[in-house]
NUZAGU-634668 format. One record per residue: x, y, z of N, C-alpha, C, O, CB in turn; residue in three letters. Coordinates in steps of 0.2 Angstrom, whole numbers, padded with zeros to 4 digits, always signed. Last residue first. Glycine has a CB too. Example, Ala and Ser with C-alpha at 12.3 -4.5 7.8 and 13.67 -1.06 7.14 Angstrom:
! NUZAGU-634668
+0064-0011+0035+0068-0005+0036+0064+0000+0039+0067+0006+0040+0070-0003+0029SER+0066-0028+0039+0062-0022+0039+0066-0016+0039+0071-0017+0042+0057-0022+0045ALA
//
This chain:
! NUZAGU-634668
-0097+0205+0124-0101+0209+0120-0106+0214+0123-0110+0217+0120-0105+0204+0116GLN-0080+0204+0128-0087+0205+0131-0091+0208+0126-0089+0214+0124-0087+0208+0139ILE-0069+0194+0118-0071+0201+0120-0078+0200+0123-0082+0196+0121-0071+0206+0114PRO-0060+0180+0124-0066+0182+0120-0068+0190+0123-0068+0191+0129-0072+0177+0120ILE-0047+0169+0124-0048+0176+0125-0054+0178+0121-0054+0177+0115-0042+0181+0124THR-0039+0155+0130-0044+0157+0126-0046+0164+0128-0048+0165+0134-0050+0152+0126ILE-0025+0145+0130-0028+0152+0133-0033+0154+0128-0031+0155+0122-0022+0157+0133ILE-0019+0130+0135-0023+0133+0130-0026+0139+0134-0029+0138+0139-0028+0129+0127PHE-0004+0122+0139-0008+0128+0142-0012+0130+0136-0009+0133+0131-0004+0133+0145ARG+0004+0109+0146+0001+0112+0140-0004+0116+0142-0009+0114+0146-0002+0106+0135THR+0020+0105+0154+0013+0107+0154+0011+0109+0147+0015+0110+0143+0011+0113+0159PHE+0030+0095+0155+0029+0100+0160+0022+0102+0160+0018+0101+0165+0034+0106+0160ARG+0034+0087+0145+0033+0084+0152+0033+0089+0157+0035+0088+0163+0039+0079+0153ASN+0039+0101+0136+0039+0094+0136+0039+0092+0143+0043+0094+0147+0044+0091+0132ALA+0028+0114+0137+0034+0112+0138+0034+0105+0138+0029+0102+0142+0037+0116+0144MET+0017+0127+0128+0019+0120+0130+0026+0119+0131+0030+0122+0128+0016+0115+0126SER+0003+0136+0124+0009+0136+0126+0011+0129+0129+0006+0125+0131+0010+0142+0132GLU-0008+0142+0112-0006+0136+0115+0001+0138+0118+0005+0140+0114-0006+0130+0111VAL-0023+0152+0110-0016+0151+0110-0014+0145+0113-0018+0143+0118-0012+0158+0113LYS-0036+0160+0102-0034+0154+0106-0027+0153+0104-0024+0153+0099-0039+0147+0104ILE-0048+0174+0103-0042+0171+0101-0040+0165+0105-0042+0164+0111-0036+0176+0101THR-0063+0180+0096-0058+0179+0101-0052+0176+0098-0051+0176+0092-0061+0175+0106GLY-0076+0180+0089-0071+0185+0088-0066+0186+0094-0064+0191+0096-0074+0192+0088ASN-0084+0170+0090-0084+0174+0095-0079+0180+0095-0078+0183+0100-0083+0170+0101HIS-0083+0163+0077-0090+0165+0079-0089+0170+0086-0094+0173+0087-0093+0158+0081LYS-0069+0163+0074-0074+0165+0069-0080+0167+0072-0083+0173+0071-0075+0159+0064GLN-0062+0160+0087-0060+0165+0082-0065+0168+0077-0066+0174+0077-0054+0163+0079GLU-0070+0149+0093-0068+0155+0097-0066+0161+0092-0068+0166+0094-0062+0153+0101ILE-0074+0141+0082-0079+0143+0088-0076+0149+0091-0080+0154+0092-0080+0137+0093ILE-0062+0138+0076-0067+0141+0073-0072+0144+0078-0074+0150+0077-0071+0137+0069GLY-0055+0131+0087-0052+0137+0084-0058+0141+0080-0058+0148+0081-0046+0135+0079LYS-0063+0120+0088-0063+0124+0094-0060+0131+0091-0062+0136+0093-0058+0122+0099THR-0061+0114+0076-0068+0116+0077-0068+0121+0083-0071+0126+0083-0073+0109+0080ILE-0048+0111+0078-0049+0115+0072-0056+0118+0073-0058+0124+0072-0049+0111+0065SER-0048+0102+0089-0045+0108+0089-0047+0113+0084-0047+0119+0085-0039+0107+0090LEU-0056+0091+0083-0058+0094+0089-0055+0101+0090-0059+0106+0092-0056+0090+0095GLY-0052+0083+0072-0056+0089+0071-0057+0094+0077-0059+0100+0076-0063+0087+0069LEU-0046+0071+0074-0042+0077+0072-0046+0083+0069-0043+0087+0066-0037+0075+0066GLY-0053+0061+0079-0054+0063+0072-0049+0068+0070-0048+0068+0063-0062+0066+0072THR-0047+0047+0090-0047+0055+0088-0049+0056+0081-0047+0052+0077-0040+0058+0090GLY-0047+0034+0091-0047+0038+0097-0047+0045+0096-0048+0049+0101-0040+0036+0101GLU-0046+0029+0078-0052+0027+0082-0052+0031+0089-0057+0030+0092-0051+0019+0084GLY-0029+0029+0077-0035+0030+0073-0041+0026+0078-0039+0021+0081-0035+0026+0066ILE-0020+0038+0091-0021+0032+0086-0028+0033+0083-0033+0036+0086-0021+0025+0090PRO-0016+0056+0089-0019+0050+0093-0020+0044+0088-0020+0045+0082-0026+0052+0095LYS-0012+0066+0083-0007+0062+0086-0010+0056+0089-0006+0051+0091-0002+0065+0090THR-0020+0073+0069-0021+0071+0075-0014+0066+0077-0012+0063+0072-0027+0066+0076THR-0029+0083+0058-0022+0082+0060-0023+0079+0067-0026+0082+0072-0018+0088+0059PHE-0042+0087+0053-0039+0080+0053-0033+0078+0054-0030+0073+0053-0040+0077+0046PHE-0037+0104+0051-0042+0099+0051-0039+0092+0049-0035+0091+0045-0047+0100+0046PRO-0025+0111+0062-0026+0109+0055-0032+0103+0055-0031+0098+0059-0019+0106+0051THR-0020+0115+0074-0027+0117+0072-0029+0115+0065-0033+0118+0062-0028+0125+0074PHE-0007+0110+0074-0012+0108+0079-0019+0109+0077-0024+0106+0079-0010+0112+0086LEU+0004+0111+0066-0002+0108+0063-0008+0107+0068-0013+0104+0066+0000+0101+0060HIS+0014+0117+0075+0012+0120+0068+0006+0117+0065+0004+0121+0061+0018+0120+0064GLU+0014+0108+0086+0011+0114+0087+0009+0117+0080+0004+0120+0079+0015+0119+0092LYS+0023+0098+0081+0016+0096+0082+0012+0103+0082+0006+0104+0079+0014+0092+0088VAL+0035+0105+0082+0033+0102+0076+0025+0101+0075+0022+0101+0070+0037+0096+0074GLU+0036+0107+0096+0035+0113+0091+0033+0111+0084+0029+0114+0081+0042+0117+0091ASP+0026+0095+0105+0032+0098+0102+0031+0103+0097+0025+0105+0095+0036+0092+0099SER+0018+0096+0120+0017+0096+0113+0023+0099+0110+0026+0105+0112+0010+0101+0111ILE+0016+0086+0135+0017+0092+0132+0016+0091+0124+0015+0086+0122+0024+0093+0133GLY+0011+0076+0144+0018+0075+0140+0020+0081+0137+0026+0082+0135+0018+0069+0135GLY+0002+0085+0156+0004+0079+0152+0011+0080+0149+0015+0083+0151-0002+0078+0147GLY-0004+0094+0165+0003+0092+0166+0005+0086+0162+0008+0082+0165+0005+0092+0173ASN-0014+0107+0158-0013+0100+0160-0005+0099+0160-0001+0102+0157-0017+0095+0155ASP-0026+0120+0157-0019+0118+0157-0018+0111+0160-0022+0109+0165-0014+0123+0161GLU-0035+0132+0151-0036+0126+0153-0029+0123+0152-0026+0122+0146-0041+0121+0149ILE-0042+0148+0153-0036+0144+0153-0037+0137+0156-0039+0136+0161-0031+0147+0157ILE-0051+0162+0147-0052+0155+0150-0045+0151+0148-0043+0151+0143-0057+0151+0146LEU-0056+0178+0149-0050+0174+0148-0051+0167+0151-0053+0166+0157-0042+0177+0151VAL-0065+0191+0142-0065+0185+0146-0059+0180+0145-0058+0179+0139-0072+0181+0145ILE-0062+0209+0142-0061+0202+0139-0063+0196+0144-0062+0198+0150-0055+0200+0136ASN-0060+0222+0146-0066+0220+0141-0066+0213+0139-0069+0212+0134-0065+0225+0135ALA-0051+0217+0160-0053+0222+0156-0060+0221+0152-0065+0219+0155-0048+0225+0152ASP-0054+0200+0162-0048+0205+0162-0050+0211+0157-0050+0210+0151-0042+0201+0159LYS-0062+0188+0171-0063+0194+0167-0057+0199+0167-0056+0201+0173-0069+0197+0169GLN-0057+0170+0170-0057+0177+0174-0059+0183+0168-0059+0182+0162-0050+0179+0176LYS-0055+0154+0174-0059+0159+0170-0060+0166+0174-0063+0166+0179-0067+0155+0169LEU-0045+0140+0173-0046+0147+0176-0051+0150+0171-0050+0150+0165-0038+0151+0177SER-0040+0124+0178-0045+0128+0174-0046+0134+0177-0047+0135+0184-0052+0125+0174VAL-0028+0111+0177-0030+0118+0180-0035+0121+0175-0034+0122+0169-0024+0122+0181LYS-0026+0094+0181-0028+0099+0176-0030+0105+0180-0034+0105+0185-0034+0096+0171ILE-0014+0082+0184-0017+0088+0186-0019+0092+0180-0016+0093+0175-0012+0092+0191THR-0007+0067+0190-0011+0070+0184-0015+0076+0187-0018+0076+0192-0015+0065+0181PRO+0008+0066+0197+0002+0067+0199-0002+0070+0194-0001+0076+0193+0001+0071+0206SER+0023+0056+0199+0019+0060+0194+0011+0060+0197+0008+0055+0198+0019+0057+0187TYR+0032+0049+0207+0028+0055+0210+0024+0059+0205+0021+0064+0207+0033+0059+0214LEU+0039+0040+0199+0033+0038+0204+0029+0043+0206+0023+0042+0208+0037+0034+0209GLU+0042+0041+0182+0043+0044+0188+0037+0043+0193+0031+0043+0191+0043+0052+0187GLU+0038+0036+0170+0043+0032+0174+0044+0035+0181+0046+0031+0186+0050+0030+0170SER+0023+0034+0161+0027+0038+0166+0032+0034+0170+0030+0029+0173+0023+0043+0170ALA+0014+0030+0154+0021+0028+0152+0025+0032+0156+0031+0032+0154+0022+0029+0145CYS+0002+0033+0160+0003+0026+0158+0010+0024+0156+0012+0019+0158-0001+0024+0152LYS+0003+0047+0162+0003+0043+0168+0004+0035+0165+0008+0031+0169-0004+0044+0171GLU+0002+0051+0149+0009+0052+0152+0009+0047+0158+0014+0044+0160+0010+0060+0154ARG-0011+0048+0146-0006+0045+0142+0001+0046+0145+0005+0042+0145-0005+0048+0135ALA-0018+0056+0155-0019+0048+0156-0013+0045+0152-0009+0040+0155-0026+0046+0152ASN-0015+0068+0151-0013+0067+0158-0013+0059+0159-0008+0056+0162-0017+0070+0163VAL-0021+0068+0138-0014+0070+0139-0011+0067+0146-0006+0064+0146-0012+0078+0138ALA-0035+0066+0141-0030+0061+0137-0023+0062+0138-0020+0057+0138-0032+0061+0130TYR-0037+0077+0148-0038+0071+0151-0035+0066+0147-0032+0062+0150-0045+0069+0151CYS-0035+0087+0138-0032+0087+0143-0032+0081+0147-0026+0079+0150-0034+0093+0147ALA-0045+0083+0128-0038+0083+0126-0034+0082+0132-0029+0078+0132-0036+0089+0122ASN-0057+0087+0135-0055+0079+0133-0048+0078+0131-0045+0073+0132-0060+0077+0127ASN-0055+0100+0137-0054+0096+0143-0053+0089+0140-0050+0085+0144-0061+0097+0147MET-0056+0104+0124-0050+0105+0127-0049+0101+0133-0044+0099+0135-0049+0113+0129LEU-0070+0100+0121-0064+0097+0117-0058+0099+0120-0053+0094+0120-0065+0101+0110ASN-0077+0107+0131-0077+0100+0131-0071+0097+0127-0068+0092+0128-0083+0096+0129LEU-0075+0120+0127-0073+0118+0133-0072+0110+0133-0067+0108+0136-0077+0120+0139VAL-0082+0119+0114-0074+0121+0114-0071+0119+0121-0066+0116+0121-0073+0129+0114ALA-0094+0116+0118-0091+0111+0114-0083+0113+0114-0079+0108+0114-0094+0111+0107ARG-0098+0128+0124-0097+0122+0129-0093+0116+0125-0090+0112+0128-0105+0119+0131SER-0098+0136+0113-0093+0138+0118-0092+0131+0123-0087+0129+0125-0095+0144+0123PHE-0110+0131+0107-0103+0131+0104-0098+0131+0109-0093+0128+0109-0102+0136+0098ASP-0120+0132+0115-0119+0125+0113-0112+0125+0109-0109+0120+0109-0124+0123+0108GLN-0120+0147+0118-0118+0141+0123-0116+0135+0120-0112+0132+0123-0124+0141+0127PRO-0112+0159+0112-0116+0154+0108-0115+0148+0113-0110+0144+0112-0114+0152+0101ILE-0113+0173+0124-0110+0168+0120-0114+0163+0116-0120+0163+0117-0105+0164+0124VAL-0113+0186+0134-0116+0184+0128-0112+0179+0124-0107+0181+0121-0118+0189+0124LYS-0112+0183+0151-0108+0185+0145-0112+0182+0139-0114+0177+0140-0102+0182+0145ILE-0117+0190+0167-0118+0186+0162-0115+0188+0155-0115+0194+0154-0126+0185+0161LEU-0101+0195+0177-0108+0196+0174-0110+0190+0169-0106+0186+0167-0109+0203+0171PRO-0092+0187+0189-0092+0189+0182-0100+0190+0180-0105+0186+0182-0089+0182+0178MET-0090+0183+0202-0093+0189+0201-0094+0191+0194-0096+0197+0193-0090+0195+0206HIS-0082+0172+0201-0089+0171+0203-0093+0177+0202-0099+0177+0202-0090+0168+0209GLU-0071+0167+0192-0073+0173+0195-0080+0173+0195-0084+0174+0191-0071+0179+0190ASP-0063+0151+0197-0068+0155+0193-0069+0162+0196-0069+0163+0202-0074+0151+0193TYR-0053+0139+0196-0052+0146+0199-0057+0150+0195-0055+0152+0189-0045+0148+0198ASP-0049+0122+0200-0053+0127+0197-0053+0133+0200-0053+0134+0207-0060+0125+0196GLU-0040+0107+0197-0040+0113+0201-0044+0119+0197-0042+0121+0192-0032+0115+0202GLN-0042+0091+0197-0044+0096+0194-0044+0102+0199-0048+0102+0204-0051+0095+0191ILE-0032+0076+0196-0034+0082+0202-0036+0088+0197-0032+0090+0193-0027+0084+0207THR-0039+0061+0190-0034+0067+0189-0037+0072+0194-0043+0073+0196-0035+0070+0182VAL-0039+0044+0184-0041+0050+0189-0036+0055+0188-0031+0054+0186-0040+0047+0196ASN-0045+0029+0178-0043+0036+0177-0044+0040+0182-0050+0040+0185-0046+0038+0170PHE-0050+0016+0179-0044+0018+0183-0041+0025+0183-0036+0027+0186-0038+0013+0182SER-0061+0016+0170-0062+0016+0178-0056+0018+0182-0056+0021+0188-0064+0008+0180LYS-0064+0023+0157-0058+0020+0160-0058+0021+0167-0057+0026+0170-0052+0024+0157ASN-0076+0028+0153-0072+0024+0148-0066+0020+0151-0064+0015+0148-0069+0029+0142ASN-0079+0035+0164-0084+0030+0162-0080+0025+0157-0082+0019+0156-0090+0033+0159ALA-0069+0044+0165-0070+0039+0170-0074+0034+0168-0073+0028+0170-0073+0042+0176ARG-0072+0053+0154-0066+0049+0154-0066+0043+0159-0063+0038+0158-0059+0054+0156ALA-0085+0057+0159-0085+0053+0153-0078+0050+0152-0077+0044+0150-0086+0059+0146ALA-0080+0064+0170-0084+0059+0171-0085+0054+0165-0085+0048+0165-0090+0060+0173HIS-0073+0075+0163-0070+0071+0168-0074+0064+0169-0071+0059+0169-0069+0075+0175TYR-0083+0081+0156-0078+0077+0152-0074+0073+0157-0072+0067+0155-0072+0082+0150SER-0091+0086+0166-0094+0081+0161-0088+0077+0157-0089+0071+0156-0099+0085+0156LEU-0082+0095+0172-0084+0089+0175-0088+0083+0171-0087+0078+0173-0088+0090+0181TRP-0082+0104+0161-0076+0102+0164-0077+0095+0167-0074+0090+0166-0073+0106+0169VAL-0096+0107+0160-0093+0104+0155-0086+0101+0157-0083+0096+0155-0092+0108+0148TYR-0098+0114+0172-0103+0108+0171-0099+0104+0166-0098+0098+0166-0110+0110+0168GLU-0089+0125+0172-0088+0120+0177-0092+0114+0175-0090+0108+0177-0091+0122+0183LYS-0094+0132+0161-0088+0130+0160-0087+0124+0166-0084+0118+0164-0082+0135+0161VAL-0107+0136+0166-0106+0132+0159-0100+0128+0159-0099+0123+0157-0107+0137+0153LEU-0104+0144+0177-0108+0138+0178-0107+0133+0172-0106+0127+0173-0115+0139+0178GLN-0097+0154+0171-0093+0150+0177-0097+0143+0177-0094+0138+0177-0093+0154+0184CYS-0105+0160+0162-0100+0156+0160-0097+0152+0165-0094+0146+0164-0095+0161+0156LEU-0121+0162+0161-0116+0161+0166-0111+0157+0165-0111+0151+0165-0120+0158+0172ASN-0125+0171+0147-0124+0165+0150-0119+0166+0156-0115+0170+0156-0121+0160+0145THR-0136+0178+0134-0132+0179+0140-0132+0173+0145-0137+0170+0146-0135+0185+0144PRO-0132+0171+0118-0137+0171+0124-0133+0173+0130-0128+0170+0132-0141+0164+0124ILE-0132+0171+0101-0129+0173+0107-0134+0174+0112-0139+0177+0112-0126+0180+0105PHE-0134+0158+0089-0138+0163+0093-0134+0164+0100-0133+0160+0104-0145+0160+0095GLU-0129+0149+0080-0126+0156+0080-0130+0161+0085-0130+0167+0084-0125+0158+0073ASP-0143+0139+0080-0136+0140+0077-0135+0148+0078-0139+0152+0076-0136+0138+0070GLU-0150+0134+0095-0151+0138+0089-0144+0140+0086-0140+0142+0090-0155+0144+0090ARG-0147+0118+0102-0147+0125+0103-0147+0129+0096-0145+0126+0091-0140+0128+0106GLY-0146+0105+0103-0152+0108+0099-0152+0115+0100-0157+0118+0098-0158+0105+0102ARG-0134+0100+0110-0137+0097+0103-0142+0101+0099-0143+0099+0093-0139+0091+0105SER-0132+0109+0120-0127+0108+0116-0129+0105+0109-0126+0106+0103-0122+0102+0120TYR-0145+0108+0126-0143+0115+0123-0137+0114+0118-0137+0117+0113-0140+0120+0129LEU-0144+0095+0131-0149+0097+0126-0148+0104+0122-0149+0105+0117-0156+0098+0129LEU-0133+0097+0139-0133+0092+0134-0138+0094+0129-0136+0094+0123-0134+0085+0136ILE-0139+0106+0149-0133+0108+0145-0132+0103+0139-0129+0106+0134-0127+0109+0149GLY-0149+0098+0154-0151+0104+0150-0145+0106+0146-0146+0109+0140-0153+0109+0155LYS-0140+0089+0161-0145+0086+0155-0147+0093+0151-0146+0092+0145-0151+0083+0158VAL-0135+0097+0170-0130+0094+0165-0135+0092+0159-0133+0093+0153-0127+0087+0168ILE-0146+0101+0177-0142+0106+0174-0138+0103+0169-0136+0106+0163-0138+0110+0179ASN-0150+0088+0183-0154+0091+0178-0151+0097+0174-0152+0098+0168-0160+0094+0182SER-0139+0086+0192-0139+0081+0186-0144+0085+0181-0143+0084+0175-0143+0074+0189ALA-0141+0096+0200-0135+0096+0197-0135+0092+0191-0133+0093+0185-0130+0094+0201ARG-0153+0092+0206-0153+0099+0202-0147+0099+0198-0147+0101+0192-0153+0105+0207SER-0149+0080+0212-0154+0080+0207-0154+0087+0202-0155+0086+0196-0161+0079+0210GLY-0141+0086+0221-0138+0082+0216-0143+0081+0210-0141+0080+0205-0136+0076+0219ASN-0150+0093+0229-0145+0096+0226-0142+0092+0220-0140+0095+0215-0140+0097+0232GLU-0160+0083+0233-0162+0089+0229-0156+0092+0226-0157+0094+0220-0166+0094+0233GLU-0151+0074+0241-0155+0072+0234-0157+0077+0230-0157+0077+0224-0161+0067+0236ILE-0148+0083+0251-0142+0080+0246-0146+0078+0240-0144+0079+0234-0138+0074+0250LYS-0160+0085+0257-0156+0091+0254-0151+0088+0249-0150+0091+0244-0153+0096+0260GLN-0162+0072+0261-0167+0075+0256-0164+0081+0253-0164+0082+0247-0173+0078+0260MET-0152+0070+0271-0152+0066+0265-0157+0069+0259-0155+0069+0253-0155+0060+0267ASN-0156+0080+0280-0149+0081+0277-0150+0077+0270-0148+0079+0265-0144+0078+0282GLY-0168+0075+0285-0168+0081+0282-0161+0082+0278-0162+0085+0272-0169+0087+0287GLN-0163+0063+0290-0168+0062+0285-0168+0069+0281-0168+0069+0275-0175+0061+0287LEU-0155+0067+0301-0151+0063+0295-0156+0063+0289-0154+0064+0283-0150+0055+0297ASP-0164+0073+0309-0159+0078+0306-0156+0074+0300-0154+0077+0295-0154+0079+0312LYS-0172+0062+0312-0174+0068+0308-0170+0072+0305-0171+0074+0299-0178+0072+0312LEU-0162+0055+0319-0165+0052+0313-0169+0058+0309-0168+0058+0303-0171+0046+0315ILE-0160+0063+0330-0155+0062+0325-0158+0059+0318-0156+0061+0313-0151+0056+0329ASP-0173+0063+0336-0170+0070+0333-0164+0069+0328-0164+0072+0323-0167+0074+0339GLN-0174+0050+0340-0178+0053+0335-0176+0060+0332-0177+0061+0326-0185+0054+0338LEU-0163+0050+0349-0163+0046+0343-0167+0048+0338-0165+0048+0332-0164+0039+0345ASP-0167+0059+0359-0161+0061+0355-0161+0056+0349-0159+0059+0344-0155+0059+0360ASP-0179+0053+0363-0179+0059+0360-0173+0060+0356-0174+0063+0351-0181+0064+0366ARG-0173+0041+0369-0177+0040+0363-0178+0047+0360-0178+0047+0354-0184+0038+0366THR-0166+0047+0379-0162+0043+0374-0166+0042+0368-0164+0043+0363-0159+0036+0377GLU-0175+0053+0387-0170+0057+0384-0167+0053+0378-0166+0056+0373-0164+0059+0389ASP-0192+0048+0384-0186+0048+0388-0180+0051+0384-0181+0051+0378-0185+0041+0390PRO-0205+0060+0380-0201+0054+0379-0195+0054+0383-0192+0059+0385-0199+0054+0371LEU-0211+0073+0381-0213+0068+0385-0209+0061+0385-0210+0056+0389-0221+0066+0383SER-0205+0080+0371-0204+0082+0378-0206+0077+0382-0203+0075+0387-0208+0089+0380ILE-0210+0075+0359-0203+0073+0361-0202+0075+0368-0198+0071+0371-0199+0077+0356LEU-0222+0081+0357-0222+0074+0359-0215+0072+0361-0215+0068+0366-0224+0070+0353VAL-0219+0094+0353-0223+0093+0359-0223+0086+0361-0223+0085+0368-0230+0095+0358ASP-0212+0091+0341-0209+0095+0346-0212+0094+0353-0209+0092+0358-0209+0103+0345GLN-0219+0086+0331-0216+0081+0336-0213+0085+0342-0211+0082+0347-0211+0076+0332LEU-0222+0096+0322-0227+0093+0326-0225+0089+0332-0228+0089+0337-0232+0089+0322ILE-0209+0100+0317-0212+0105+0322-0218+0101+0326-0220+0102+0332-0215+0111+0317GLU-0207+0088+0310-0202+0090+0316-0206+0095+0320-0205+0095+0326-0195+0092+0313ALA-0216+0089+0300-0217+0084+0305-0213+0085+0311-0215+0084+0317-0215+0077+0302MET-0212+0100+0293-0219+0100+0296-0219+0095+0302-0221+0097+0308-0225+0099+0291ASP-0200+0094+0288-0200+0100+0293-0206+0101+0297-0206+0103+0303-0199+0106+0288LYS-0205+0084+0280-0201+0083+0286-0201+0089+0291-0201+0088+0298-0194+0082+0284LEU-0212+0092+0271-0216+0087+0275-0212+0085+0282-0214+0085+0287-0217+0081+0271LEU-0201+0098+0264-0205+0102+0268-0210+0098+0273-0210+0100+0279-0210+0105+0262LYS-0195+0086+0259-0191+0091+0264-0196+0095+0268-0195+0096+0274-0186+0095+0260GLY-0204+0082+0250-0203+0078+0256-0199+0082+0262-0200+0080+0268-0199+0072+0254SER-0204+0093+0241-0210+0092+0245-0208+0087+0251-0211+0089+0256-0215+0088+0240LEU-0191+0091+0236-0193+0097+0240-0199+0096+0244-0199+0099+0250-0194+0103+0234LYS-0192+0078+0231-0187+0079+0237-0189+0086+0240-0189+0086+0247-0180+0079+0234SER-0201+0080+0222-0203+0076+0227-0199+0077+0233-0201+0076+0239-0203+0068+0225PHE-0193+0088+0213-0200+0091+0215-0202+0086+0222-0204+0089+0227-0205+0090+0209ASN-0183+0080+0209-0181+0086+0212-0188+0088+0215-0187+0091+0221-0179+0092+0207ILE-0189+0068+0204-0184+0067+0210-0183+0074+0213-0184+0075+0219-0177+0065+0207VAL-0196+0074+0193-0200+0070+0199-0195+0070+0205-0198+0072+0211-0202+0063+0196PHE-0185+0078+0185-0190+0083+0188-0194+0080+0194-0195+0084+0199-0194+0085+0183ASN-0180+0066+0182-0176+0070+0186-0180+0075+0189-0180+0078+0195-0170+0073+0183LEU-0190+0061+0173-0189+0058+0180-0185+0062+0185-0186+0062+0191-0186+0051+0179PRO-0187+0071+0162-0193+0070+0166-0192+0066+0172-0195+0069+0177-0198+0066+0161ASN-0173+0069+0158-0175+0076+0162-0182+0075+0165-0183+0077+0171-0177+0081+0156GLN-0172+0057+0151-0169+0057+0158-0172+0064+0162-0173+0063+0168-0162+0058+0157ILE-0176+0061+0139-0180+0056+0143-0178+0056+0150-0182+0056+0155-0179+0049+0140GLU-0167+0070+0135-0174+0072+0135-0178+0068+0140-0181+0070+0144-0176+0072+0129HIS-0155+0062+0134-0156+0067+0139-0163+0070+0140-0165+0071+0146-0152+0073+0136ALA-0159+0053+0124-0158+0051+0131-0159+0056+0136-0162+0055+0141-0151+0047+0131ILE-0159+0062+0113-0165+0059+0115-0165+0056+0122-0170+0057+0126-0167+0053+0110GLY-0145+0067+0114-0151+0071+0114-0157+0068+0117-0161+0071+0121-0152+0075+0108ALA-0139+0054+0111-0138+0058+0118-0144+0063+0119-0146+0064+0124-0131+0061+0119SER-0143+0052+0098-0145+0048+0103-0144+0051+0110-0149+0051+0114-0140+0042+0102LEU-0137+0063+0091-0144+0062+0090-0146+0058+0096-0151+0060+0099-0146+0059+0083TYR-0123+0059+0094-0126+0066+0096-0133+0065+0096-0136+0067+0101-0124+0071+0091GLY-0121+0047+0088-0122+0047+0096-0124+0054+0098-0127+0054+0103-0115+0046+0099LEU-0121+0051+0075-0127+0046+0077-0127+0046+0085-0133+0046+0087-0126+0039+0075GLY-0109+0058+0075-0115+0061+0073-0121+0058+0076-0126+0061+0078-0116+0063+0066SER-0100+0047+0078-0101+0053+0083-0108+0057+0082-0111+0059+0086-0094+0057+0082MET-0102+0040+0066-0103+0037+0073-0105+0042+0078-0110+0042+0082-0097+0032+0075LYS-0096+0049+0057-0103+0047+0057-0106+0043+0063-0112+0044+0064-0103+0042+0051GLU-0083+0050+0063-0087+0055+0063-0094+0054+0062-0099+0057+0065-0085+0060+0058LEU-0078+0037+0059-0079+0039+0066-0083+0045+0067-0087+0045+0071-0072+0040+0069GLN-0078+0038+0045-0083+0033+0048-0083+0035+0056-0089+0034+0058-0080+0026+0047SER-0068+0048+0044-0075+0049+0042-0080+0045+0045-0086+0046+0047-0076+0050+0035LEU-0057+0040+0048-0059+0046+0052-0066+0048+0050-0070+0051+0055-0054+0052+0051GLN-0057+0030+0038-0058+0028+0045-0060+0034+0050-0065+0033+0054-0052+0024+0049LYS-0054+0038+0028-0060+0034+0027-0062+0032+0035-0068+0033+0037-0059+0027+0022ARG-0041+0043+0031-0047+0048+0031-0054+0044+0031-0059+0047+0033-0046+0052+0025LEU-0034+0031+0030-0034+0035+0036-0040+0040+0036-0044+0040+0041-0027+0039+0037ARG-0036+0028+0017-0038+0023+0022-0039+0027+0029-0044+0026+0032-0033+0018+0022GLU-0029+0039+0011-0036+0038+0009-0039+0033+0014-0045+0034+0017-0037+0035+0001ILE-0016+0037+0016-0019+0043+0018-0027+0042+0016-0031+0043+0020-0016+0049+0014GLU-0013+0024+0010-0014+0024+0017-0017+0030+0019-0020+0030+0024-0007+0023+0020LYS-0014+0028-0004-0019+0023-0002-0019+0023+0006-0024+0023+0009-0017+0016-0005ASP-0002+0036-0004-0009+0039-0005-0014+0034-0002-0019+0037+0001-0010+0040-0013THR+0009+0027+0000+0007+0033+0004-0001+0036+0003-0004+0037+0007+0012+0039+0004ASP+0003+0011-0005+0008+0017-0005+0005+0022-0001+0000+0021+0003+0008+0019-0012ASN+0004-0006+0000+0000+0000+0000+0004+0006+0000+0009+0007+0004-0005+0001+0006MET
//
C-alpha cells in the first residue's frame, strides 16, 4: 500500500468515526430528554418531602418532651439525617438536571444565537462532564482538577452550545494527555493535574485550561489546528476537535486561542473573547 492509499484509508476511518459521533449526538439528545422527566420528579418530590419533614419535626416537638432522653435524642438524630439526605437528593438532582439541560442545549441550541450566559456555571459543568466521561471509559482514570472562577462575572453573551463544545474539546484533550503520560511515566511521583481558570480581564473573558501531560512539540504545534491532524491512534481521535474549537473561538466569538507547552511540564490553552 503506497502513501496515497494509506492516507485515503486513514481519512476513510476518520469519516466513519465522525458518522458514529453524529449518530451518538442524536442519541444523546434523545436520552437526555427522557432522563429530564424523571429528574424533575426526583427534584420536586425531594423538595416536597423536605417540607413534610420540617412540618413533622414541628409537630413532634410537643411529643418529644414526654419521651425518655435517649429516645428523644434518637428521634432527633433520625429527623436530622432524613432532612440532610433530602437536601442532598435535591442538590444532586438539580446538578444532574443542569447537566442534562446543557446536553440538550449543546445538541439543539439555535445556530449562532448569542445568549447571556453564566460562563462559570457552563465551564464548570462541561469540565466535570468531560472528567466523568473519561472515568466511564476508563475506571482507573483519575486526575486532580484545580478550578479558579471569577464568581462575580456578569452574564456573558456567547453561543452556549458552541462555547461548551470548545470547553469539552480542550478538557477531553487534557484528560487524554495526563492519562497518556501516567501510563508511560517512569516517575513515581507524577500526579495528573488539570488547572481551569476563568477570569474577566478588562473588556475580555480569559479561559485557561492547563494540563501537566507530556506536552506538545514545536513540530506538532505547527499543525495543531489543521483539520484531520491528530497524534492519537485511529479510532481515538478525528483530528477535528481543535480545528472546530479554533473556529468557534475566533470566527464565531471574535476571540483568540493560543497554546503554550513544555515537554513533560505542561500544555496550556488560553482562550480570550471580548465581552459583547
